[in-house]
Backbone as a chain_set.jsonl record, in Angstrom:
{"seq": "XXXXXXXXXXXXXXXXXXXXXXXXXXXXXXXXXXXXXXXXXXXXXXXXXXXXXXXXXXXXXXXXXXXXXXXXXXXXXXXXXXXXXXXXXXXXXXXXXXXXXXXXXXXXXXXXXXXXXXXXXXXXXXXXXXXXXXXXXXXXXXXXXXXXXXXXXXXXXXXXXXXXXXXXXXXXXXXXXXXXXXXXXXXXXXXXXXXXXXXXXXXXXXXXXXXXXXXXXXXXXXXXXXXXXXXXXXXXX", "coords": {"N": [[161.177, 4.569, 315.902], [161.318, 6.578, 319.016], [159.216, 6.553, 321.864], [156.553, 9.105, 322.71], [156.832, 12.241, 324.537], [155.058, 14.966, 325.895], [155.804, 18.302, 326.728], [154.666, 21.006, 328.442], [155.51, 24.057, 328.67], [158.162, 23.928, 327.738], [160.432, 25.579, 327.433], [161.056, 26.71, 329.972], [162.986, 26.809, 333.015], [162.605, 24.307, 334.548], [161.349, 22.985, 332.446], [163.221, 22.987, 330.217], [165.112, 21.273, 331.429], [163.597, 18.952, 331.618], [163.085, 18.474, 328.937], [165.795, 17.938, 327.901], [166.515, 15.663, 329.394], [164.44, 13.714, 328.834], [164.817, 13.557, 326.15], [167.58, 12.407, 325.973], [167.128, 9.941, 326.859], [166.008, 8.799, 324.757], [163.398, 9.524, 323.982], [160.846, 11.112, 321.736], [160.149, 14.524, 321.893], [157.567, 16.759, 322.466], [157.539, 20.146, 322.729], [155.798, 22.8, 324.217], [155.402, 26.23, 324.376], [156.003, 29.75, 324.616], [158.325, 30.269, 323.27], [160.451, 28.544, 321.185], [162.179, 25.327, 321.844], [165.232, 24.096, 321.073], [166.065, 21.604, 321.369], [163.841, 19.782, 321.137], [161.695, 17.635, 319.517], [159.525, 18.595, 318.373], [158.007, 21.59, 318.1], [155.624, 23.553, 319.637], [154.501, 26.781, 319.143], [153.354, 29.233, 321.097], [151.441, 32.368, 321.304], [150.917, 34.97, 323.556], [148.876, 36.626, 323.084], [146.857, 35.117, 322.097], [143.666, 33.947, 322.551], [142.473, 31.764, 325.338], [140.942, 29.499, 324.358], [142.031, 29.55, 321.693], [144.37, 28.999, 321.726], [144.404, 26.468, 322.881], [143.345, 25.166, 320.816], [145.392, 25.452, 319.062], [147.305, 24.095, 319.967], [146.225, 21.372, 320.312], [145.676, 20.749, 317.52], [148.382, 20.746, 316.551], [149.705, 18.744, 317.964], [148.241, 16.335, 317.342], [148.865, 16.247, 314.616], [151.604, 15.948, 314.712], [151.853, 13.445, 316.038], [150.397, 11.493, 314.402], [148.494, 9.302, 314.743], [149.841, 8.06, 316.606], [150.513, 7.388, 320.526], [150.923, 9.437, 323.332], [153.402, 8.896, 325.815], [153.563, 10.436, 328.204], [152.247, 13.542, 329.648], [153.405, 16.394, 330.588], [153.006, 19.071, 332.6], [154.817, 21.829, 333.052], [154.717, 24.631, 333.216], [154.332, 27.903, 334.421], [154.494, 30.428, 337.202], [155.114, 33.073, 339.388], [153.596, 35.5, 341.572], [153.301, 38.039, 344.023], [151.219, 39.481, 346.55], [148.616, 41.014, 348.295], [145.057, 41.312, 348.822], [144.575, 44.099, 348.92], [146.315, 45.163, 347.258], [147.208, 47.229, 344.567], [147.813, 45.98, 342.093], [146.402, 43.564, 342.222], [144.462, 42.268, 340.745], [145.531, 42.182, 338.113], [147.758, 40.716, 338.669], [146.398, 38.246, 339.546], [145.036, 37.42, 337.227], [147.325, 36.995, 335.581], [148.519, 34.63, 336.88], [146.519, 32.976, 336.663], [146.443, 32.575, 334.132], [149.023, 31.39, 333.706], [149.079, 29.056, 335.09], [146.61, 27.836, 335.303], [145.333, 27.885, 332.718], [147.104, 26.741, 331.298], [147.402, 24.037, 332.51], [144.932, 23.194, 332.085], [144.751, 22.91, 329.238], [146.768, 21.156, 328.754], [145.477, 18.903, 330.258], [143.552, 18.638, 328.208], [144.901, 17.565, 326.046], [145.781, 15.346, 327.153], [143.537, 13.801, 327.505], [142.853, 13.34, 324.836], [145.176, 12.094, 323.528], [146.868, 10.727, 325.283], [148.462, 7.846, 326.201], [146.679, 4.799, 327.217], [147.641, 3.908, 329.729], [149.424, 5.921, 330.578], [150.807, 8.812, 331.861], [150.142, 11.844, 333.547], [150.975, 14.747, 334.529], [151.055, 17.724, 336.457], [151.849, 21.145, 337.999], [151.67, 22.032, 341.308], [151.449, 23.587, 344.16], [152.674, 23.792, 347.539], [152.287, 25.913, 349.516], [149.502, 26.553, 348.591], [148.009, 24.813, 349.852], [146.647, 25.847, 352.022], [145.699, 29.08, 353.29], [146.651, 31.943, 351.428], [147.829, 34.604, 352.151], [149.298, 36.753, 351.359], [149.831, 36.412, 348.787], [147.598, 36.135, 346.923], [146.697, 35.795, 344.341], [148.228, 33.945, 343.239], [147.938, 31.695, 345.049], [145.179, 31.218, 344.525], [145.165, 30.219, 341.986], [146.935, 28.108, 342.006], [145.54, 26.4, 343.966], [143.44, 25.747, 342.241], [144.505, 24.362, 340.456], [145.208, 22.016, 341.96], [142.642, 21.197, 342.531], [141.845, 20.56, 339.814], [143.488, 18.167, 339.346], [142.61, 16.453, 341.227], [140.026, 16.026, 340.267], [140.532, 14.996, 337.729], [141.416, 12.608, 338.226], [139.334, 11.316, 338.953], [136.357, 8.998, 338.201], [134.765, 9.571, 335.122], [136.111, 11.75, 334.45], [137.223, 12.163, 331.7], [139.624, 11.377, 331.343], [141.402, 8.141, 331.102], [140.973, 5.629, 333.414], [143.05, 4.037, 333.921], [145.397, 5.657, 333.715], [147.996, 7.579, 335.231], [147.558, 10.178, 337.427], [148.764, 13.2, 338.672], [150.277, 15.901, 340.746], [153.02, 17.838, 341.125], [154.294, 19.134, 344.21], [156.696, 21.233, 344.489], [159.499, 21.862, 346.723], [161.919, 24.6, 347.074], [163.177, 24.903, 343.771], [166.282, 24.089, 342.187], [167.245, 26.552, 340.308], [168.703, 28.632, 337.85], [167.818, 31.353, 338.224], [166.918, 31.323, 340.732], [169.291, 30.881, 342.009], [170.584, 33.417, 341.29], [168.929, 35.261, 342.698], [169.04, 34.653, 345.142], [171.811, 34.201, 346.489], [172.96, 33.48, 348.975], [171.682, 31.564, 350.008], [170.964, 28.254, 351.447], [171.758, 25.731, 349.45], [171.687, 23.009, 349.527], [169.184, 22.384, 350.317], [167.625, 22.659, 347.875], [166.015, 21.337, 345.292], [167.445, 19.555, 342.84], [166.818, 20.102, 339.218], [167.219, 18.061, 337.198], [166.609, 15.917, 338.991], [163.849, 16.175, 339.37], [163.057, 15.871, 336.757], [163.835, 13.086, 336.325], [162.267, 11.758, 338.075], [159.664, 12.316, 337.043], [160.265, 10.699, 334.751], [160.432, 8.099, 335.906], [157.715, 7.778, 336.998], [156.337, 7.629, 334.662], [157.099, 5.432, 333.416], [157.182, 3.1, 335.112], [155.271, 0.323, 336.413], [151.954, 1.141, 337.177], [150.956, 0.485, 339.701], [153.323, 0.983, 341.298], [153.436, 3.578, 341.357], [152.451, 6.714, 343.094], [149.094, 6.954, 344.361], [146.591, 7.855, 341.969], [145.707, 11.25, 341.529], [147.11, 12.165, 343.52], [148.695, 14.961, 345.455], [151.95, 15.591, 345.288], [154.446, 16.216, 347.44], [157.733, 17.375, 346.917], [160.729, 17.081, 348.31], [163.892, 18.164, 349.413], [166.736, 17.62, 351.496], [169.8, 18.113, 352.763], [170.881, 17.341, 350.297], [169.51, 15.25, 349.596], [166.929, 14.001, 347.736], [163.296, 13.396, 348.457], [159.728, 12.241, 348.062], [156.572, 12.649, 348.987], [153.017, 12.23, 349.877], [151.224, 14.868, 349.994], [148.752, 15.838, 349.894]], "CA": [[161.064, 5.79, 316.615], [161.093, 6.471, 320.236], [158.06, 7.261, 322.515], [156.52, 10.754, 322.687], [156.115, 12.878, 325.677], [154.806, 16.493, 325.798], [156.116, 19.148, 327.851], [154.0, 22.343, 328.431], [156.305, 25.07, 329.515], [159.415, 23.372, 327.677], [161.641, 26.346, 327.39], [161.367, 27.463, 331.291], [164.196, 26.115, 333.652], [162.449, 22.903, 334.68], [160.935, 22.402, 331.037], [164.302, 22.723, 329.487], [165.527, 20.001, 332.04], [162.736, 17.655, 331.103], [163.175, 18.161, 327.304], [166.916, 17.405, 327.954], [166.352, 14.627, 330.1], [163.616, 12.617, 328.131], [165.592, 13.24, 324.789], [168.686, 11.69, 326.161], [166.561, 8.669, 327.189], [165.582, 8.3, 323.554], [162.059, 10.012, 323.601], [160.666, 12.332, 321.122], [159.389, 15.517, 322.775], [156.989, 17.909, 321.971], [157.534, 21.329, 323.752], [154.782, 23.818, 324.193], [155.896, 27.37, 325.013], [156.155, 31.093, 323.947], [159.602, 30.267, 322.766], [160.894, 27.092, 320.632], [163.17, 24.463, 322.547], [165.852, 23.648, 319.893], [166.23, 20.164, 321.578], [162.642, 19.234, 321.038], [161.535, 17.095, 318.24], [158.528, 19.152, 317.765], [157.689, 22.719, 319.089], [154.299, 24.39, 319.491], [154.931, 28.133, 319.825], [152.214, 30.076, 321.187], [151.564, 33.841, 321.441], [150.19, 35.498, 324.654], [147.876, 37.48, 322.474], [145.959, 34.272, 321.699], [142.623, 33.468, 323.543], [142.637, 30.435, 325.819], [140.393, 28.655, 323.4], [142.812, 29.56, 320.539], [145.753, 28.44, 322.259], [144.004, 25.04, 323.092], [142.982, 24.602, 319.293], [146.674, 25.483, 318.142], [148.198, 22.78, 320.695], [145.753, 20.114, 319.989], [145.947, 20.44, 316.216], [149.917, 20.368, 316.368], [149.887, 17.375, 318.54], [147.459, 15.53, 316.414], [149.568, 16.136, 313.225], [152.87, 15.321, 314.818], [151.54, 12.035, 316.584], [149.835, 10.701, 313.316], [147.856, 8.178, 315.359], [150.873, 7.568, 317.841], [150.007, 7.977, 321.607], [151.94, 10.189, 324.313], [153.597, 8.242, 327.188], [153.436, 11.587, 329.379], [151.996, 15.003, 329.553], [153.769, 17.055, 331.759], [152.724, 20.63, 332.478], [155.697, 22.565, 334.093], [154.689, 26.0, 333.172], [153.953, 28.406, 335.627], [155.115, 31.658, 337.628], [154.836, 33.494, 340.699], [153.4, 36.894, 341.879], [152.711, 38.211, 345.155], [150.248, 40.784, 346.782], [147.338, 40.875, 348.905], [143.808, 41.664, 348.115], [144.53, 45.471, 348.927], [147.394, 45.581, 346.37], [146.831, 47.826, 343.438], [147.893, 45.026, 341.092], [145.99, 42.203, 342.654], [143.827, 41.835, 339.446], [146.6, 41.877, 337.071], [148.563, 39.43, 339.025], [145.552, 36.934, 339.627], [144.956, 37.114, 335.897], [148.629, 36.403, 335.111], [148.786, 33.389, 337.591], [145.375, 31.922, 336.112], [146.83, 32.27, 332.762], [150.228, 30.775, 333.761], [149.012, 27.843, 335.682], [145.405, 27.106, 335.141], [145.077, 27.823, 331.387], [148.143, 25.685, 330.657], [147.234, 22.905, 333.041], [143.53, 22.63, 331.544], [145.026, 22.641, 327.973], [147.62, 19.946, 328.927], [144.507, 17.959, 330.441], [142.78, 18.093, 327.097], [145.916, 16.811, 325.35], [145.749, 14.096, 327.756], [142.301, 13.025, 327.092], [142.687, 12.822, 323.489], [146.311, 11.598, 323.034], [147.586, 10.003, 326.411], [148.297, 6.278, 326.198], [145.787, 4.45, 328.344], [148.427, 3.8, 330.939], [150.209, 7.008, 330.608], [151.287, 9.777, 332.917], [149.61, 13.077, 333.323], [151.572, 15.46, 335.858], [151.283, 19.204, 336.463], [152.705, 21.573, 339.272], [150.734, 22.622, 342.342], [152.171, 24.486, 345.366], [152.296, 23.572, 348.962], [151.291, 27.027, 350.365], [148.065, 26.721, 348.293], [146.994, 23.847, 350.607], [146.257, 26.589, 353.186], [145.527, 30.403, 352.896], [147.936, 32.455, 350.93], [147.231, 36.052, 352.36], [150.262, 37.715, 350.68], [150.173, 36.132, 347.244], [146.192, 35.971, 346.568], [146.412, 35.211, 343.0], [149.139, 32.642, 343.09], [147.343, 30.811, 345.81], [144.072, 30.79, 343.905], [145.517, 29.395, 340.808], [147.453, 26.443, 342.314], [144.431, 25.613, 344.437], [142.466, 25.427, 341.129], [145.439, 23.073, 339.776], [145.058, 20.892, 342.796], [141.161, 20.766, 342.273], [141.848, 19.833, 338.453], [144.255, 17.001, 339.484], [141.749, 15.528, 342.044], [139.015, 15.8, 339.346], [141.043, 14.304, 336.493], [141.537, 11.239, 338.568], [137.952, 10.81, 339.295], [135.775, 8.332, 336.927], [134.17, 10.283, 334.214], [136.697, 12.955, 334.177], [137.665, 12.031, 330.342], [140.946, 10.487, 331.202], [141.308, 6.668, 331.351], [141.276, 5.174, 334.798], [144.44, 3.469, 334.03], [146.427, 6.606, 333.672], [148.454, 8.062, 336.594], [147.409, 11.756, 337.533], [149.446, 13.6, 339.914], [150.776, 17.081, 340.746], [154.192, 17.844, 342.289], [154.285, 20.439, 344.851], [158.176, 21.18, 344.943], [160.119, 22.957, 347.443], [162.562, 25.436, 346.179], [164.07, 24.318, 342.872], [167.661, 24.688, 341.883], [167.095, 27.172, 339.169], [169.711, 29.938, 337.636], [167.27, 32.522, 338.678], [167.003, 31.217, 342.321], [170.813, 31.069, 342.539], [170.946, 34.603, 341.259], [168.5, 36.117, 343.559], [169.231, 34.116, 346.647], [173.074, 33.873, 346.58], [173.369, 33.132, 350.154], [170.891, 30.364, 350.519], [171.429, 26.848, 351.614], [171.29, 25.086, 348.198], [171.347, 21.538, 349.802], [167.644, 21.967, 350.402], [167.075, 22.848, 346.71], [165.875, 20.059, 344.495], [167.958, 19.8, 341.295], [165.862, 19.922, 338.111], [167.355, 16.758, 336.64], [166.063, 14.93, 339.903], [162.504, 16.155, 339.112], [162.828, 15.155, 335.358], [163.922, 11.538, 336.48], [161.051, 11.54, 338.802], [158.691, 12.101, 335.741], [160.408, 9.431, 333.811], [160.135, 6.912, 336.598], [156.317, 7.519, 336.944], [155.926, 7.444, 333.338], [157.391, 4.207, 332.731], [157.091, 1.941, 335.905], [153.834, -0.027, 336.573], [151.041, 2.125, 337.749], [150.741, 0.155, 340.972], [154.251, 1.312, 341.899], [153.241, 5.021, 341.463], [151.524, 7.118, 344.107], [147.673, 6.802, 343.978], [146.125, 8.863, 341.003], [144.963, 12.267, 342.144], [147.71, 12.658, 344.613], [149.432, 15.913, 345.262], [153.081, 15.173, 345.624], [155.384, 17.084, 347.955], [159.117, 17.082, 346.701], [161.591, 18.025, 349.284], [165.377, 17.964, 349.447], [167.311, 17.828, 352.655], [171.279, 17.528, 352.776], [171.124, 17.016, 348.911], [168.719, 14.084, 349.147], [165.372, 14.371, 347.455], [162.338, 12.565, 348.654], [158.449, 12.503, 347.804], [155.379, 12.254, 350.027], [151.65, 12.58, 349.497], [150.907, 16.265, 350.639], [147.234, 15.75, 350.059]], "C": [[160.782, 5.682, 318.119], [159.484, 6.932, 320.721], [157.961, 8.646, 322.623], [156.147, 11.116, 323.937], [155.877, 14.383, 325.212], [155.018, 17.194, 326.998], [155.6, 20.37, 327.772], [154.873, 23.175, 329.161], [157.787, 24.476, 329.074], [160.506, 24.164, 327.436], [161.875, 27.187, 328.913], [162.475, 26.282, 331.918], [163.679, 24.627, 333.772], [162.086, 22.22, 333.162], [162.203, 22.064, 330.27], [165.121, 21.391, 330.188], [164.915, 18.741, 331.609], [163.085, 17.574, 329.793], [164.652, 17.379, 327.123], [166.941, 15.82, 328.167], [165.582, 13.436, 329.291], [164.479, 12.537, 326.795], [166.871, 12.449, 324.995], [168.247, 10.326, 326.373], [165.808, 8.03, 325.778], [164.03, 8.695, 323.13], [161.946, 10.984, 322.636], [159.871, 13.208, 321.901], [158.823, 16.607, 322.092], [156.885, 19.036, 322.911], [156.473, 22.443, 323.344], [155.246, 25.068, 324.952], [155.841, 28.487, 324.14], [157.365, 30.989, 323.075], [160.107, 28.715, 322.349], [162.077, 26.732, 321.557], [163.944, 23.752, 321.219], [166.03, 22.01, 320.047], [164.975, 19.361, 321.209], [162.471, 18.773, 319.681], [160.464, 17.978, 317.511], [158.057, 20.394, 318.758], [156.24, 23.493, 318.626], [154.652, 25.807, 320.075], [153.758, 28.768, 319.838], [152.425, 31.683, 321.4], [150.457, 34.013, 322.531], [149.016, 36.199, 324.25], [146.647, 36.474, 322.203], [144.988, 33.982, 322.874], [143.03, 32.214, 324.133], [142.075, 29.354, 324.884], [141.382, 28.516, 322.1], [143.901, 28.746, 320.741], [145.63, 26.836, 322.438], [144.116, 24.372, 321.573], [144.513, 24.651, 318.684], [147.552, 24.064, 318.729], [147.796, 21.482, 320.171], [145.942, 19.619, 318.524], [147.432, 19.98, 315.905], [150.185, 18.988, 316.664], [149.319, 16.249, 317.62], [148.3, 15.379, 315.082], [150.998, 15.352, 313.463], [152.666, 13.832, 315.314], [151.037, 11.069, 315.44], [149.454, 9.365, 313.818], [148.762, 7.444, 316.434], [150.055, 8.18, 319.262], [151.143, 8.656, 322.569], [152.021, 9.194, 325.556], [153.384, 9.206, 328.271], [153.097, 12.788, 328.934], [152.254, 15.664, 330.703], [153.659, 18.574, 331.572], [153.727, 21.369, 333.528], [155.744, 24.024, 333.768], [154.048, 26.627, 334.291], [154.736, 29.86, 336.044], [154.826, 31.93, 339.003], [154.58, 35.144, 340.762], [152.832, 37.093, 342.942], [151.578, 39.438, 345.28], [148.892, 40.22, 347.575], [146.252, 41.434, 348.443], [143.65, 43.184, 348.117], [145.57, 46.149, 347.993], [146.64, 46.195, 345.087], [146.738, 46.862, 342.316], [147.238, 43.648, 341.387], [145.058, 41.67, 341.426], [144.532, 41.347, 338.558], [147.321, 40.686, 337.317], [147.806, 38.193, 339.151], [145.302, 36.635, 338.16], [146.04, 36.501, 335.37], [148.737, 34.873, 335.704], [147.751, 32.463, 337.013], [146.135, 31.593, 334.626], [148.267, 31.217, 332.636], [150.029, 29.239, 334.356], [147.886, 27.104, 335.436], [145.164, 26.937, 333.602], [146.086, 26.663, 330.692], [147.792, 24.304, 331.152], [145.783, 22.3, 332.315], [143.833, 22.331, 330.162], [145.822, 21.363, 327.934], [146.654, 18.751, 329.259], [143.759, 17.625, 329.106], [143.694, 17.41, 326.22], [145.962, 15.559, 325.866], [144.671, 12.993, 327.582], [142.157, 12.561, 325.69], [143.795, 12.124, 323.023], [147.253, 10.733, 324.012], [147.337, 8.697, 326.195], [147.504, 5.947, 327.566], [146.432, 4.332, 329.659], [149.546, 5.002, 331.241], [150.272, 7.849, 331.708], [150.676, 11.279, 332.629], [150.258, 14.008, 334.748], [151.673, 16.955, 335.62], [151.896, 19.822, 337.821], [151.641, 22.301, 340.062], [151.89, 23.409, 343.188], [151.783, 24.134, 346.793], [151.58, 24.528, 349.659], [149.793, 27.173, 349.929], [147.135, 25.766, 348.948], [146.398, 24.581, 351.753], [145.945, 28.074, 352.459], [146.764, 30.921, 352.509], [147.673, 34.083, 350.975], [148.054, 36.881, 351.494], [150.624, 37.542, 349.238], [148.718, 35.431, 346.889], [146.115, 35.229, 345.148], [147.041, 34.006, 342.68], [148.394, 31.624, 343.82], [146.045, 30.058, 345.19], [144.219, 29.957, 342.709], [146.182, 28.076, 340.978], [146.527, 25.8, 342.951], [143.594, 25.128, 343.338], [143.281, 24.089, 340.418], [145.179, 21.802, 340.555], [143.502, 20.251, 342.611], [141.305, 19.99, 340.905], [142.606, 18.27, 338.669], [143.348, 15.874, 340.104], [140.54, 15.117, 341.186], [139.351, 14.716, 338.161], [141.333, 12.721, 336.859], [140.495, 10.481, 338.881], [137.18, 10.051, 337.965], [134.827, 9.609, 336.426], [134.713, 11.691, 334.018], [137.334, 13.232, 332.597], [138.965, 11.592, 330.192], [140.404, 9.07, 331.413], [141.533, 6.422, 332.989], [142.543, 4.566, 334.936], [145.593, 4.332, 333.783], [146.907, 7.003, 335.198], [148.282, 9.649, 336.568], [147.921, 12.274, 338.761], [149.905, 15.016, 339.662], [151.962, 17.081, 341.519], [153.999, 19.051, 342.937], [155.93, 20.432, 345.382], [158.504, 22.077, 346.048], [161.007, 23.73, 346.515], [163.477, 24.536, 345.039], [165.299, 24.92, 342.584], [167.867, 25.316, 340.493], [168.324, 28.181, 338.993], [168.919, 31.224, 338.252], [167.236, 32.434, 340.252], [168.487, 31.499, 342.943], [171.028, 32.669, 342.298], [170.308, 35.51, 342.302], [168.527, 35.764, 344.934], [170.771, 33.589, 346.802], [173.575, 33.252, 347.854], [172.605, 31.972, 350.788], [171.365, 29.147, 350.64], [170.937, 25.927, 350.521], [171.143, 23.426, 348.444], [169.941, 21.211, 350.211], [166.951, 22.237, 349.018], [166.897, 21.533, 345.923], [166.453, 20.423, 343.087], [166.942, 19.547, 340.102], [165.991, 18.556, 337.525], [166.696, 15.587, 337.572], [164.34, 14.858, 339.615], [162.241, 15.468, 337.779], [162.91, 13.612, 335.605], [162.778, 11.14, 337.166], [159.938, 11.129, 337.888], [158.773, 10.914, 335.01], [160.075, 8.262, 334.623], [158.548, 6.723, 336.623], [155.676, 7.27, 335.705], [156.128, 6.066, 332.851], [157.212, 2.882, 333.841], [155.635, 1.531, 335.969], [153.081, 0.979, 337.598], [151.048, 1.845, 339.294], [151.97, 0.464, 341.855], [154.176, 2.718, 342.081], [152.346, 5.312, 342.718], [150.061, 7.075, 343.538], [147.325, 8.022, 342.914], [145.398, 9.992, 341.834], [145.698, 12.815, 343.235], [148.569, 13.975, 344.358], [150.79, 15.55, 345.982], [154.209, 16.004, 346.317], [156.703, 16.502, 347.591], [159.939, 17.967, 347.583], [162.872, 17.447, 349.237], [165.995, 18.488, 350.861], [168.859, 17.089, 352.473], [171.541, 16.955, 351.241], [170.474, 15.658, 348.688], [167.263, 14.296, 348.913], [164.263, 13.107, 347.921], [160.882, 13.156, 348.255], [157.662, 11.996, 348.661], [154.19, 12.75, 349.57], [151.299, 13.65, 350.419], [149.378, 16.193, 351.024], [146.649, 14.792, 348.953]], "O": [[160.058, 4.766, 318.507], [158.722, 7.563, 319.989], [158.946, 9.385, 322.643], [155.256, 10.497, 324.519], [156.473, 14.881, 324.257], [154.57, 16.859, 328.094], [156.127, 21.023, 326.872], [154.966, 22.959, 330.369], [158.647, 24.499, 329.955], [161.578, 23.602, 327.216], [162.686, 28.106, 329.028], [162.718, 25.182, 331.422], [164.277, 23.756, 333.141], [162.497, 21.113, 332.815], [162.293, 20.97, 329.713], [165.697, 20.582, 329.461], [165.515, 17.71, 331.305], [163.445, 16.453, 329.434], [164.758, 16.4, 326.384], [167.284, 14.965, 327.35], [166.11, 12.333, 329.148], [164.815, 11.42, 326.403], [167.207, 11.769, 324.025], [169.058, 9.462, 326.041], [165.169, 6.978, 325.767], [163.515, 8.25, 322.104], [162.874, 11.789, 322.563], [158.944, 12.747, 322.568], [159.428, 17.299, 321.273], [156.153, 18.899, 323.891], [156.394, 22.874, 322.193], [155.476, 24.944, 326.155], [155.642, 28.283, 322.942], [157.365, 31.709, 322.076], [160.122, 27.815, 323.189], [162.847, 27.586, 321.995], [163.35, 22.984, 320.462], [166.118, 21.257, 319.077], [165.168, 18.17, 320.965], [162.993, 19.372, 318.741], [160.461, 18.109, 316.287], [157.788, 20.231, 319.948], [155.931, 23.887, 317.502], [155.017, 25.984, 321.237], [153.1, 28.922, 318.809], [153.54, 32.144, 321.645], [149.374, 33.428, 322.516], [148.134, 36.375, 325.09], [145.516, 36.948, 322.093], [145.411, 33.8, 324.016], [143.882, 31.548, 323.546], [142.755, 28.351, 324.665], [141.486, 27.425, 321.538], [144.28, 27.883, 319.95], [146.556, 26.062, 322.194], [144.763, 23.378, 321.244], [144.78, 23.837, 317.8], [148.225, 23.264, 318.078], [148.562, 20.637, 319.707], [146.263, 18.466, 318.234], [147.687, 19.034, 315.16], [150.733, 18.188, 315.906], [150.04, 15.328, 317.237], [148.327, 14.269, 314.551], [151.46, 14.46, 312.751], [153.475, 13.019, 314.867], [151.278, 9.868, 315.567], [150.018, 8.361, 313.383], [148.428, 6.408, 317.01], [149.239, 9.101, 319.242], [152.301, 8.265, 322.421], [151.047, 8.765, 326.175], [152.992, 8.729, 329.337], [153.571, 13.186, 327.87], [151.538, 15.603, 331.703], [154.112, 19.199, 330.613], [153.425, 21.465, 334.717], [156.773, 24.645, 334.031], [153.303, 26.004, 335.047], [155.525, 30.358, 335.241], [154.326, 31.073, 339.732], [155.258, 35.936, 340.107], [151.794, 36.457, 343.123], [151.175, 40.145, 344.357], [148.332, 39.14, 347.381], [146.455, 42.19, 347.493], [142.739, 43.664, 347.443], [145.717, 47.368, 347.91], [145.601, 45.697, 344.654], [145.731, 46.852, 341.608], [147.603, 42.665, 340.743], [145.046, 40.448, 341.277], [144.338, 40.211, 338.126], [147.521, 39.796, 336.491], [148.37, 37.123, 338.921], [145.379, 35.439, 337.876], [145.861, 35.488, 334.694], [149.047, 33.972, 334.925], [148.023, 31.272, 336.864], [146.314, 30.462, 334.174], [148.495, 30.459, 331.693], [150.82, 28.346, 334.054], [147.961, 25.879, 335.333], [144.791, 25.826, 333.225], [145.806, 25.911, 329.759], [147.849, 23.383, 330.338], [145.625, 21.106, 332.06], [143.158, 21.397, 329.727], [145.531, 20.522, 327.084], [146.859, 17.675, 328.698], [143.377, 16.474, 328.893], [143.155, 16.532, 325.547], [146.179, 14.622, 325.097], [144.801, 11.77, 327.531], [141.481, 11.583, 325.37], [143.556, 11.431, 322.034], [148.244, 10.135, 323.592], [146.189, 8.296, 326.006], [147.592, 6.54, 328.641], [145.799, 4.643, 330.667], [150.413, 4.884, 332.106], [149.615, 7.437, 332.665], [150.776, 11.782, 331.51], [149.865, 13.769, 335.889], [152.319, 17.391, 334.667], [152.392, 19.069, 338.659], [150.839, 23.07, 339.533], [153.011, 23.72, 342.787], [150.607, 24.201, 347.151], [150.547, 24.299, 350.288], [148.957, 27.743, 350.63], [145.913, 25.742, 348.798], [145.63, 23.948, 352.477], [145.95, 28.194, 351.234], [147.823, 30.556, 353.021], [147.359, 34.721, 349.97], [147.47, 37.76, 350.861], [151.423, 38.223, 348.595], [148.703, 34.237, 346.592], [145.499, 34.178, 344.972], [146.533, 33.137, 341.97], [148.182, 30.588, 343.19], [145.804, 28.851, 345.236], [143.42, 29.051, 342.47], [146.015, 27.115, 340.228], [146.451, 24.596, 342.704], [143.015, 24.056, 343.514], [142.747, 23.075, 339.968], [144.969, 20.718, 340.011], [143.257, 19.046, 342.564], [140.901, 18.828, 340.863], [142.148, 17.301, 338.063], [143.286, 14.714, 339.697], [140.053, 13.996, 341.33], [138.603, 13.818, 337.776], [141.451, 11.815, 336.033], [140.542, 9.266, 339.072], [137.385, 10.472, 336.827], [134.29, 10.428, 337.172], [134.055, 12.626, 333.561], [137.85, 14.31, 332.302], [139.46, 11.419, 329.079], [139.263, 8.814, 331.798], [142.305, 7.129, 333.638], [143.11, 4.569, 336.029], [146.709, 3.831, 333.645], [146.227, 6.74, 336.19], [148.864, 10.31, 335.707], [147.54, 11.82, 339.84], [149.955, 15.404, 338.495], [152.01, 16.392, 342.537], [153.559, 20.013, 342.307], [156.346, 19.828, 346.37], [157.767, 23.036, 346.277], [160.905, 23.577, 345.298], [164.295, 23.673, 345.358], [165.449, 26.136, 342.696], [168.534, 24.75, 339.626], [168.918, 28.526, 340.015], [169.612, 32.095, 338.777], [167.51, 33.414, 340.945], [168.784, 32.104, 343.973], [171.688, 33.231, 343.173], [170.966, 36.43, 342.787], [168.08, 36.501, 345.812], [170.888, 32.462, 347.282], [174.571, 32.53, 347.808], [172.863, 31.511, 351.9], [172.293, 28.868, 349.881], [169.834, 25.389, 350.616], [170.56, 22.698, 347.64], [169.535, 20.068, 350.418], [165.734, 22.055, 348.967], [167.786, 20.688, 346.021], [166.058, 21.337, 342.363], [166.215, 18.565, 340.257], [164.97, 17.894, 337.345], [166.311, 14.521, 337.091], [163.676, 13.822, 339.628], [161.358, 14.62, 337.656], [162.05, 12.902, 335.083], [162.267, 10.08, 336.804], [159.382, 10.031, 337.863], [157.829, 10.206, 334.66], [159.421, 7.38, 334.067], [158.082, 5.629, 336.304], [154.564, 6.745, 335.657], [155.412, 5.582, 331.974], [157.115, 1.742, 333.388], [154.788, 2.344, 335.598], [153.58, 1.472, 338.609], [151.13, 2.775, 340.095], [151.844, 0.281, 343.065], [154.865, 3.169, 342.996], [151.663, 4.46, 343.285], [149.879, 7.159, 342.323], [147.841, 9.121, 343.114], [144.59, 9.698, 342.715], [145.238, 13.741, 343.902], [149.105, 14.146, 343.264], [150.766, 15.233, 347.171], [154.977, 16.52, 345.504], [156.928, 15.319, 347.846], [159.907, 19.197, 347.636], [162.97, 16.238, 349.023], [165.765, 19.623, 351.279], [169.077, 15.92, 352.158], [172.43, 16.119, 351.082], [170.81, 14.965, 347.727], [166.498, 14.711, 349.784], [164.539, 11.935, 347.665], [160.758, 14.373, 348.118], [157.94, 10.907, 349.163], [154.245, 13.735, 348.833], [151.078, 13.37, 351.597], [148.89, 16.418, 352.132], [145.438, 14.577, 348.901]]}, "num_chains": 1, "name": "protein.A"}
């Protein structure tokens, strides 16, 4: 049997691409989301009505059962979302709560999975956001949540975090991803600057399988940018 990866948010646009890519390379994939992914070897289907602690318990129990003493090659958290609004907005509280649940809840549960089940030299990667490296006046909740994710990544890479120091811990800070929704809502945009989902999935695979010394330093926030159809990565922070 192939090695196992966990993809948190495995039914979203990027999650779907990751499930397909890793499956095509012979990996068994655990997908965590509110909807099952039929390509995955194992689905952990959550309910938004569950408390954070209950979601965590359900994921950990399901992963433990599926692995049966195996280890994960990678834990990839590609769940998330976006909501705008400044602090004067009527829905700032609701939007901030939603952003926290979509980005912080998911990343922390994924980190718990990594602490318990990630191979000693495995990869943990989640999704940050370049705007959250500075102030985000018109998207308060989004910026706060992504800044918390950045803090989590730096903390997980430090000694005493609960993760092995041989693991690689990163966050990607992608530019515009080439998703069906982005094409739908931005039909006139220059897509040569959009990053294909398959390219991001391959980037995850590379980081998960190559020697750690070839990876970016653990704790890095990695900008992923595309120009004229060519995608590059760089350390944003």
